[in-house]
C-alpha positions in Angstrom: 15.0 -2.5 -9.8 13.3 0.8 -9.3 11.4 0.1 -12.5 9.5 -2.8 -11.0 9.2 -2.0 -7.3 7.7 0.8 -5.3 9.0 2.7 -2.2 7.2 2.1 1.1 4.9 4.8 2.4 6.3 7.2 4.9 4.7 6.7 8.2 3.5 10.2 8.5 1.7 9.9 5.1 0.2 6.7 6.3 -1.1 8.2 9.5 -2.6 11.2 7.6 -4.4 8.7 5.4 -5.8 6.5 8.2 -9.2 7.5 9.4 -12.4 6.1 10.6 -13.9 4.6 7.5 -17.6 5.4 6.8 -18.7 1.8 6.8 -19.8 -0.7 9.4 -16.3 -2.1 9.4 -15.3 0.2 12.2 -11.6 0.2 11.4 -9.4 0.9 14.4 -6.7 2.4 12.2 -6.5 5.8 13.8 -5.1 5.2 17.3 -6.4 7.9 19.5 -6.5 8.2 23.3 -8.3 8.3 26.6 -7.2 8.1 30.2 -8.0 4.9 32.3 -11.5 6.1 33.3 -15.0 4.6 32.8 -18.6 4.9 33.8 -19.5 1.9 36.0 -23.2 1.2 36.3 -24.2 -1.1 39.1 -27.3 -3.4 39.4 -29.1 -0.7 41.4 -28.8 1.7 38.4 -26.2 3.9 40.0 -23.6 5.3 37.5 -20.2 6.3 38.9 -17.1 7.6 37.1 -14.1 5.7 38.2 -10.4 6.2 37.3 -7.2 4.1 37.9 -9.2 1.0 37.2 -7.7 -2.4 38.2 -9.7 -5.6 37.6 -8.6 -8.8 39.2 -10.3 -12.0 40.4 -13.8 -10.7 39.5 -13.3 -7.5 41.5 -13.0 -4.0 40.2 -10.9 -1.4 42.2 -10.6 2.3 41.4 -10.8 5.9 42.5 -14.2 7.6 42.4 -14.1 10.9 40.5 -15.8 14.1 41.7 -15.0 13.7 45.4 -13.1 16.4 47.1 -10.7 13.8 48.4 -9.8 10.7 46.3 -11.8 7.8 47.5 -11.0 4.2 46.6 -14.0 1.9 45.8 -14.2 -1.8 45.4 -17.1 -3.4 43.3 -17.6 -7.1 42.9 -18.4 -8.5 39.4 -21.9 -9.6 40.5 -22.8 -5.9 41.2 -21.4 -4.6 37.8 -24.2 -4.2 35.3 -22.2 -2.4 32.6 -18.8 -0.7 31.9 -18.5 2.2 29.5 -15.2 3.5 28.5 -16.9 5.6 25.8 -19.6 7.1 27.9 -17.5 9.3 30.1 -19.4 12.2 31.7 -18.7 15.6 30.3 -20.0 19.1 30.2 -21.8 20.2 27.0 -19.1 22.6 26.0 -16.0 21.0 24.6 -13.6 23.4 26.2 -14.7 22.4 29.7 -13.6 18.7 29.6 -11.1 17.5 32.1 -7.4 18.4 31.6 -6.0 17.1 34.9 -3.9 14.4 33.3 -2.0 16.8 31.0 0.8 17.6 33.5 1.5 13.9 33.8 1.6 13.6 30.0 4.0 16.5 29.8 6.2 14.9 32.3 6.1 11.7 30.3 6.9 13.6 27.1 10.0 15.2 28.6 11.3 11.7 29.7 10.6 10.3 26.2 12.5 13.2 24.6 15.6 12.3 26.5 15.5 8.9 25.0 14.5 10.1 21.5 16.1 13.6 21.1 15.9 13.6 17.3 12.2 12.8 17.2 10.0 15.4 15.3 7.0 14.5 17.6 6.1 12.0 20.3 2.9 10.0 20.6 2.7 10.3 24.4 -0.6 8.5 24.7 -3.1 7.1 22.3 -6.3 5.2 23.0 -9.1 3.7 20.9 -12.4 2.5 22.5 -14.9 0.5 20.4 -18.3 -0.5 21.9 -20.7 -2.8 20.1 -24.2 -2.3 21.7 -26.8 -5.0 22.2 -29.0 -3.3 19.6 -26.3 -3.6 17.0 -25.3 0.1 16.9 -21.7 1.1 17.7 -19.9 3.9 19.4 -16.2 4.6 19.3 -14.2 7.1 21.2 -10.6 8.1 20.5 -7.9 10.2 22.2 -4.5 11.3 21.0 -1.9 13.2 23.0 1.1 14.3 20.9 4.1 16.3 21.9 5.5 18.7 19.3 9.3 18.5 19.3 10.1 20.2 16.0 8.3 22.6 13.6 8.0 19.9 11.0 5.4 18.2 13.3 3.0 21.2 13.6 0.7 19.5 11.2 -0.6 17.5 14.2 -2.6 20.6 15.1 -4.8 20.1 12.0 -7.5 17.4 12.5 -9.9 16.0 10.0 -12.6 13.3 10.5 -14.7 11.8 7.7 -18.1 10.4 8.4 -21.3 9.4 6.6 -24.1 11.6 7.9 -26.7 9.1 7.0 -25.2 6.5 9.4 -22.8 8.3 11.7 -22.5 11.3 14.0 -19.2 12.8 15.3 -18.7 14.7 18.5 -15.5 16.4 19.7 -14.9 15.7 23.3 -12.0 18.1 23.6 -9.3 19.6 21.4 -6.6 21.6 23.1 -3.0 22.5 23.5 -1.0 22.4 26.7 2.2 24.4 27.2 5.3 24.2 29.4 3.8 27.0 31.4 0.8 24.8 32.2 -1.5 26.9 30.0 -4.5 25.1 28.4 -5.8 26.5 25.1 -9.2 25.0 24.2 -10.8 24.7 20.9 -14.2 26.5 20.7 -17.3 24.9 19.2 -17.5 27.8 16.7 -14.1 26.8 15.3 -15.2 23.4 14.1 -16.1 23.2 10.4 -18.3 20.5 8.9 -18.2 20.4 5.1 -18.9 17.9 2.3 -15.9 15.7 2.0 -13.6 16.4 -1.0 -14.0 13.8 -3.6 -11.3 12.9 -6.1 -11.8 13.2 -9.9 -13.0 9.5 -10.0 -14.4 9.0 -6.5 -17.8 10.3 -5.2 -19.4 9.7 -1.8 -21.9 11.3 0.5 -19.3 11.7 3.3 -18.8 14.9 5.2 -15.7 16.1 6.9 -15.3 17.6 10.4 -12.2 19.7 10.6 -10.5 22.0 13.1 -7.2 23.4 14.1 -6.1 23.1 17.7 -5.2 26.6 19.0 -1.8 27.9 20.1 0.2 24.9 19.0 3.9 25.4 18.8 7.1 23.5 19.6 7.2 22.2 23.2 3.4 21.9 23.4 1.1 19.0 23.8 -1.7 18.5 21.3 -4.6 16.7 23.0 -7.6 15.7 20.9 -10.5 13.4 21.7 -13.6 12.7 19.7 -16.5 10.2 19.5 -18.1 8.5 16.5 -21.6 7.0 16.9 -22.8 4.6 14.2 -26.5 4.9 14.7 -27.4 3.3 11.4 -25.0 0.5 10.6 -25.2 -1.4 7.3 -25.6 -4.6 9.2 -26.2 -4.9 13.0 -24.5 -8.2 13.1 -21.2 -7.0 11.7 -18.7 -5.4 14.1 -15.0 -5.6 13.3 -11.8 -3.6 13.2 -8.1 -3.3 13.8 -5.6 -1.2 15.8 -1.9 -0.5 15.2 0.4 0.2 18.1 3.5 1.6 16.5 4.4 4.5 14.1 7.3 6.5 12.8 7.3 8.5 16.0 8.0 7.0 19.5 4.9 5.9 21.4 4.6 6.2 25.1 1.4 4.3 25.7 -1.1 2.8 23.2 -4.4 1.3 24.4 -7.1 -0.6 22.5 -10.4 -1.4 24.2 -13.2 -3.4 22.6 -16.6 -4.0 24.4 -19.2 -6.5 23.3 -22.5 -7.5 24.9 -22.4 -10.5 27.2 -23.2 -13.6 25.1 -21.5 -12.4 22.0 -18.1 -13.9 21.1 -15.3 -11.6 20.1 -12.7 -13.3 17.9 -9.3 -11.6 17.7 -5.8 -12.2 16.4 -2.4 -10.5 17.0 0.4 -9.9 14.5 4.0 -8.8 15.1 3.4 -8.9 18.9 5.2 -10.8 21.7 4.0 -14.4 22.2 2.4 -13.5 25.5 0.5 -10.5 24.3 -3.1 -11.1 25.4 -5.9 -8.8 26.3 -7.0 -8.1 29.9 -10.7 -9.0 30.1 -13.2 -7.4 32.4 -16.7 -9.0 32.6 -19.9 -7.3 33.7 -23.4 -8.6 33.7 -24.3 -7.3 30.3 -20.9 -6.7 28.6 -17.3 -7.9 28.3 -14.4 -5.5 27.8 -11.1 -6.6 26.1 -8.1 -4.3 26.7 -4.7 -4.5 24.9 -1.9 -2.2 25.9 1.6 -1.5 24.8 4.1 1.0 26.2 7.5 2.6 25.4 7.6 1.7 21.7 10.5 2.8 19.6 9.7 4.4 16.2 9.6 2.4 12.9 12.6 3.5 10.8 11.9 3.2 7.1 14.0 1.0 5.0 14.2 0.8 1.2 11.8 -1.8 -0.2 10.4 -2.6 3.2 7.0 -4.3 3.5 3.8 -2.3 4.2 3.7 -0.7 7.7 0.8 -2.9 8.7 3.0 -6.0 8.1 5.7 -4.9 10.5 4.0 -3.1 13.4 2.2 -4.7 16.3 -1.5 -4.9 15.6 -4.8 -6.5 16.7 -7.7 -7.5 14.5 -11.1 -8.3 15.9 -14.5 -9.5 14.7 -17.8 -11.0 15.8 -17.3 -13.7 13.2 -14.7 -16.5 13.1 -15.1 -17.3 9.4 -16.7 -15.8 6.3 -19.9 -17.8 6.4 -22.1 -15.0 7.6 -20.5 -12.4 5.3 -20.6 -14.6 2.2 -24.3 -15.4 2.9 -25.0 -11.7 3.2 -23.2 -10.8 0.0 -24.0 -13.8 -2.3 -27.6 -12.7 -3.0 -26.4 -9.2 -3.8 -23.9 -10.6 -6.3 -26.5 -12.9 -7.9 -28.9 -10.0 -8.3 -26.3 -8.0 -10.2 -24.7 -11.0 -12.0 -27.4 -11.1 -14.7 -27.0 -11.6 -18.4 -29.5 -9.1 -19.9 -30.2 -8.6 -23.6 -28.1 -5.4 -23.6 -25.1 -7.3 -22.2 -25.5 -10.2 -24.6 -25.8 -7.9 -27.6 -22.5 -6.1 -26.7 -20.7 -9.4 -26.1 -21.8 -10.7 -29.5 -20.7 -7.4 -31.1 -17.2 -7.5 -29.5 -16.5 -11.2 -30.1 -17.7 -11.4 -33.7 -15.1 -13.1 -35.9 -12.9 -14.2 -33.0 -11.1 -17.4 -33.9 -11.2 -19.0 -30.4 -12.2 -18.4 -26.8 -8.9 -16.9 -25.9 -9.3 -14.2 -28.5 -12.9 -13.6 -27.2 -11.6 -13.2 -23.6 -8.9 -10.8 -24.8 -11.4 -8.6 -26.6 -13.8 -8.4 -23.7 -10.9 -7.7 -21.3 -9.7 -4.9 -23.5 -13.2 -3.4 -23.8 -13.6 -3.3 -20.0 -10.2 -1.7 -19.6 -10.4 0.9 -22.3 -14.1 1.7 -22.7 -15.3 1.6 -19.1 -13.9 4.7 -17.3 -12.8 4.3 -13.7 -15.3 6.3 -11.5 -16.3 5.2 -8.0 -19.7 6.1 -6.6 -20.3 4.5 -3.1 -23.4 4.8 -0.9 -24.2 1.5 0.8 -23.1 -2.1 1.5 -24.0 -3.3 -2.0 -22.1 -0.6 -3.9 -19.1 -0.9 -1.5 -18.7 -4.7 -1.6 -20.6 -5.8 -4.7 -20.9 -3.0 -7.1 -23.6 -2.1 -9.6 -25.4 -4.4 -12.0 -23.5 -5.3 -15.1 -26.0 -3.7 -17.5 -25.9 -0.4 -15.5 -22.1 -0.2 -15.7 -22.3 -1.0 -19.5 -24.9 1.7 -20.0 -23.0 4.3 -18.0 -19.6 3.4 -19.4 -18.0 4.0 -16.0 -17.5 2.1 -12.8 -15.0 1.3 -10.1 -13.1 -2.0 -9.6 -16.2 -3.9 -8.3 -18.3 -2.6 -11.2 -15.6 -3.5 -13.8 -15.1 -6.9 -12.2 -18.8 -7.6 -12.2 -19.2 -6.5 -15.8 -16.3 -8.6 -17.1 -17.4 -11.7 -15.3 -20.9 -11.3 -16.6 -19.7 -10.8 -20.2 -17.5 -13.9 -19.9 -20.5 -15.8 -18.7 -22.2 -15.3 -22.1 -19.3 -16.9 -24.0 -19.4 -19.9 -21.7 -16.5 -19.0 -19.5 -17.0 -19.3 -15.7 -15.8 -16.1 -14.0 -16.4 -14.2 -10.8 -15.6 -10.8 -9.3 -13.3 -11.5 -6.3 -11.7 -9.2 -3.7 -8.1 -8.9 -2.7 -5.8 -6.6 -0.7 -3.2 -5.3 -3.1 0.3 -6.3 -2.3 1.5 -2.7 -1.7 -1.1 -2.4 1.1 0.0 -5.4 3.2 -1.1 -8.9 3.5 -4.9 -9.5 3.9 -6.1 -11.0 7.1 -8.0 -14.2 6.5 -7.6 -15.9 10.0 -10.9 -14.2 11.1 -13.7 -12.6 9.2 -13.1 -9.0 8.5 -13.5 -6.8 5.5 -9.8 -6.4 4.8 -9.7 -5.9 1.0 -9.2 -2.8 -1.1 -9.6 -4.0 -4.6 -11.7 -6.2 -6.9 -10.5 -8.3 -9.8 -11.9 -11.1 -12.0 -11.3 -14.8 -11.3 -11.6 -17.0 -14.4 -12.1 -20.8 -14.4 -11.1 -22.3 -17.8 -10.0 -25.7 -19.0 -9.2 -26.9 -15.4 -7.2 -23.9 -14.4 -7.9 -20.7 -12.5 -6.4 -17.3 -13.5 -7.0 -13.6 -12.9 -7.5 -10.4 -14.9 -7.8 -6.8 -13.7 -9.8 -4.5 -15.9 -9.1 -1.4 -13.9 -5.7 -0.9 -15.5 -5.9 0.5 -19.1 -2.6 -0.6 -20.6 -2.2 -4.3 -19.9 -2.3 -6.7 -22.9 -4.0 -10.0 -22.3 -3.3 -12.1 -20.3 -1.3 -9.8 -18.1 -2.7 -7.8 -15.1 -1.6 -5.3 -12.5 1.6 -6.1 -10.6 0.1 -5.1 -7.2 -2.5 -7.9 -7.6 0.3 -10.5 -7.8 0.9 -12.8 -4.8 -2.3 -11.8 -3.0 -5.2 -13.8 -1.6 -8.6 -13.7 -3.5 -11.8 -14.1 -1.6 -14.8 -15.3 -3.7 -18.0 -14.6 -1.9 -20.1 -16.4 -4.5 -18.2 -19.7 -4.2 -17.1 -19.2 -0.6 -13.5 -19.9 -1.5 -10.2 -18.3 -0.7 -7.4 -18.7 -3.3 -3.9 -17.4 -3.8 -3.3 -15.2 -6.7 0.0 -16.6 -7.9 3.2 -14.6 -8.5 3.8 -14.8 -12.3 7.1 -16.2 -13.7 9.7 -13.5 -14.4 9.1 -13.9 -18.1 5.7 -12.3 -17.6 7.2 -9.0 -16.7 10.1 -8.8 -19.1 12.1 -6.2 -20.9 14.1 -7.6 -23.8 16.8 -5.2 -25.1 19.0 -5.5 -28.1 21.9 -3.0 -28.7 24.1 -2.7 -31.8 27.2 -0.6 -31.1 29.8 0.6 -33.6 33.0 2.0 -32.2 35.0 4.6 -34.2 38.8 5.0 -33.9 38.3 8.5 -32.3 36.1 6.9 -29.6 32.8 8.0 -31.1 30.1 5.5 -30.5 27.1 4.8 -32.7 24.3 3.0 -30.7 21.0 1.5 -31.8 18.7 0.2 -29.1 15.5 -1.9 -29.7 13.3 -3.0 -26.8 10.2 -5.1 -26.4 8.2 -5.5 -23.2 5.4 -7.5 -21.6 3.5 -7.5 -18.4 3.9 -4.6 -16.0 6.9 -3.2 -17.9 4.9 -3.1 -21.1 2.0 -1.5 -19.4 4.2 1.2 -17.9 5.7 2.1 -21.3 2.3 2.1 -23.0 1.0 4.5 -20.3 4.0 6.7 -20.6 4.1 7.0 -24.3 0.3 7.4 -24.5 0.5 10.5 -22.4 3.4 12.1 -24.3 3.5 13.9 -27.7 6.3 12.6 -30.0 8.3 15.7 -29.3 7.9 15.2 -25.6 9.1 11.6 -25.9 12.1 12.8 -27.9 12.9 15.4 -25.2 12.9 12.7 -22.6 15.3 10.6 -24.7 17.6 13.5 -25.2 17.6 14.2 -21.5 18.7 10.6 -20.9 21.5 10.7 -23.5 22.7 14.1 -22.2 23.3 12.5 -18.8 25.9 10.4 -20.6 27.6 13.2 -22.5 26.5 16.6 -23.8 28.2 15.9 -27.1 25.7 13.6 -29.0 23.6 13.4 -32.1 20.1 11.8 -31.9 18.9 10.2 -35.1 15.8 8.1 -34.1 13.5 8.0 -31.1 10.3 6.1 -31.9 7.8 3.7 -30.4 5.0 1.5 -31.5 1.4 2.5 -31.2 0.5 2.3 -27.5 -3.1 1.7 -28.4 -2.4 -1.4 -30.5 -2.8 -4.3 -28.2 -2.5 -6.9 -30.9 1.3 -6.8 -30.7 4.0 -6.3 -28.1 5.0 -2.8 -27.4 8.4 -1.8 -28.7 10.8 1.1 -28.9 13.7 2.1 -31.1 16.4 4.6 -30.4 19.5 5.5 -32.4 22.2 8.1 -31.5 25.9 8.9 -31.6 28.1 9.8 -28.7 30.9 11.9 -30.1 34.4 11.0 -28.9 32.8 9.0 -26.0 35.4 6.3 -25.3 38.6 7.8 -23.8 42.0 6.9 -25.1 45.2 6.5 -23.2 48.2 6.1 -25.4 47.5 3.1 -27.6 44.6 2.0 -25.5 40.9 2.8 -25.8 38.7 2.3 -22.7 35.1 1.5 -23.4 32.2 1.3 -20.9 28.8 0.3 -22.3 26.5 3.4 -21.7 23.8 3.0 -19.2 25.0 -0.4 -18.2 25.5 0.1 -14.5 22.9 -1.4 -12.1 22.0 0.1 -8.7 20.2 -1.7 -5.9 18.9 0.7 -3.2 17.4 -2.3 -1.4 20.9 -3.4 -0.3 22.3 0.1 0.5 22.0 -0.6 4.3 24.7 -2.5 6.2 22.0 -4.3 8.2 18.2 -4.4 7.9 15.3 -5.0 10.4 12.7 -5.8 7.8 12.3 -8.1 4.7 12.9 -6.8 1.2 9.7 -6.7 -0.7 9.3 -6.2 -4.4 6.0 -5.5 -6.2 6.4 -8.6 -8.5 8.8 -10.8 -10.3 10.8 -9.5 -13.2 13.1 -10.3 -16.1 15.6 -8.1 -17.8 17.7 -9.5 -20.7 20.2 -7.7 -23.0 22.0 -8.7 -26.1 24.8 -6.3 -27.1 26.8 -6.5 -30.3 29.9 -4.3 -30.3 31.8 -3.8 -33.6 35.4 -2.9 -32.9 37.0 0.3 -34.3 39.3 -0.2 -37.3 42.8 -0.6 -36.2 42.0 -2.0 -32.7 42.0 -5.4 -31.1 40.6 -6.7 -27.8 43.1 -6.4 -25.0 40.8 -7.2 -22.1 37.2 -8.4 -21.6 35.6 -8.6 -18.1 35.0 -12.1 -16.8 31.7 -13.9 -16.9 29.6 -13.9 -13.8 26.8 -16.2 -12.7 24.7 -15.7 -9.5 21.9 -18.0 -8.5 19.9 -18.1 -5.3 16.2 -18.8 -4.4 15.6 -15.1 -5.0 17.6 -14.1 -8.0 19.3 -15.4 -11.1 22.0 -13.4 -13.0 24.4 -14.1 -15.8 26.7 -12.0 -17.9 28.9 -13.3 -20.6 31.5 -11.5 -22.8 32.4 -13.3 -26.0 34.6 -12.2 -28.9 33.5 -13.2 -32.4 36.1 -12.1 -34.9 36.0 -8.3 -34.8 32.8 -8.2 -32.8 32.2 -8.5 -29.0 28.9 -10.0 -27.9 27.6 -9.4 -24.4 24.6 -11.2 -23.0 23.1 -10.3 -19.7 20.1 -11.7 -17.8 18.7 -10.6 -14.5 15.6 -12.4 -13.1 13.8 -11.6 -9.8 12.3 -14.9 -8.8 10.4 -14.0 -5.6 8.7 -11.0 -4.2 10.1 -11.2 -0.7 13.6 -11.7 0.6 13.5 -12.6 4.3 15.7 -10.4 6.5 17.6 -13.5 7.7 18.9 -13.9 4.2 19.8 -10.3 3.7 23.6 -10.7 4.1 23.9 -13.2 1.3 21.5 -11.4 -0.9 23.4 -8.1 -0.4 26.6 -9.8 -1.4 25.0 -11.2 -4.6 23.6 -7.9 -5.6 26.9 -6.1 -4.9 28.6 -8.6 -7.2 26.0 -7.9 -9.9 26.4 -4.1 -9.4 30.2 -4.4 -9.7 29.9 -6.4 -12.9 28.0 -3.5 -14.5 30.9 -1.1 -13.8 33.5 -3.2 -15.7 35.2 -1.7 -18.7 36.5 -3.2 -22.0 40.1 -2.4 -23.0 41.1 -2.2 -26.7 44.6 -1.9 -28.0 45.6 -0.1 -31.2 47.4 -2.3 -33.7 50.3 -0.3 -35.2 49.9 0.5 -38.9 46.7 -1.3 -39.4 44.5 1.7 -39.0 46.2 3.5 -41.9 45.7 0.7 -44.3 42.1 0.5 -43.2 41.6 4.2 -43.6 41.5 4.8 -39.8 41.7 8.4 -38.7 44.0 9.0 -35.8 
């Protein structure tokens, strides 16, 4: 099954990837941290920094900072003008910010290490603070305190923050290490680098990157980083949204999310993978309302084979100013319409591509192939329109490049000219977790094309270059498509297994000495076909032959390869196919008068059921079908002594059948494995594990042949 599923991301890789995204979305995906302190401004204009805040029954209690002796204060709600968790007072130099809470964090880390002695690092404290101001700008502050338990975790000392200089500014509050000897090693301002962000070969943006390395970090030290992002020029001042995750591959001591909005603005929020009673603490002031979510003492997530995306299994909070997509769709629709124009250049190209096509299906197929093969994938993002809508169809056609939104827009526009209703729609690919649709947030990472034809709705994805119509990328399957132009949300269905099939035919001739001649022919469709087209397109014939030889050599070193060919991967008018022919010399062992034969490369392994128990669902990328028809010609002088029994397995998630049948001097084997659903719930794991183990065992069965005395000589057999 490794051919049609993907391994889940390691949590450390996910955490390295997560960052503050340079858009108004304000993703809370990088949990970072701050102590429980805030600036309280009262109605008389006095601003006081208070720690140990407790808010109950419209009364705020806390300790006033800065006094020689701790002094408790009590402030009624009617005297509180504003509360700022991101406006903490500080000296100008980053190395002078307070470090008085570090001994407590070190003490916490030592206790956590007793519970988690094998941890590479500990997230002792993390905090994210998001503030939406009355003028529509936003400010966010983050703090992260990590304990380094093993050398493999020293990467935590290296920090990198991406930002858009046209819209955002970044300020380091502090970055320091704290040792067991109570030494504090501060980052200096001169050690901070700001450079143009590195763009990939197909992605270009105006972003910059602030990076630095926290000094003197070694095993046994705390790494304490805090920074602030001010979004002074948001794409839209009425859009404020984000998310925060509370669990990682490392143990977490305390994780806090705070979101502040002006009084009079409603904040909509949902929780996932949290206890039923997990609700925010709400503090109300005259001009703001602060929501606080907190979780403590969280065990790490332990990766499992084929587990869902991390965001689908960890506790998380999503928040937005908008309950539904009405505002966002109204904002985006005019942008789509402006770019969704059939110009003369687009019409001319469509006419050229569809000339001579016998029907609308062939026309769609030709346009789909053109957008896949002739429009290179290059992403250039600079504003809301290019991020969410893309560039005009004619511009993409002229440039011959674009990203998923550009390709989706171009294909939909071209289809419009042949009378086919189509739209670019956004999804969250299934390897990135399920899209949030309960409240309005930008939670998509990809754009595909939605087609309405003859009363049905289906989807194409022109970003992949090796899919033959009507197939499309497997990570688009079983997702939710949001159509801003129509204001609709639809499920992208999971295709039937037959749409991701590998059909294999093997002709095997056994010789009396155990040598085995094998000819294999395969045809594919869907994702399996795309994978083979992409592989062979990138290889020279001799490189492909080398890979085949390597595969055969894993069976036996004594072999002869006669044929290793494949059809033209650039010919999309026919199914892709391969042909391989080889001989395994003296392959089948003999014991006395018996020959024992195991079909080469017939075993099946299922890593997804390798664990005795699981905590998480099994999640495949898509459905799949694998069928084999094997014809085995018996060696002269031998008869069948034993054939393995047939096996049938059927459940809501899988169908399997294997049948052995003797026809004269031939043995016919038919085998079929179909994955029916993408997700196997953890509550059904035990039964699913038993089914796959039965299937795996069936692939290890051997055929026993018995030599018939005297027959081999008359038939010319060579013993």
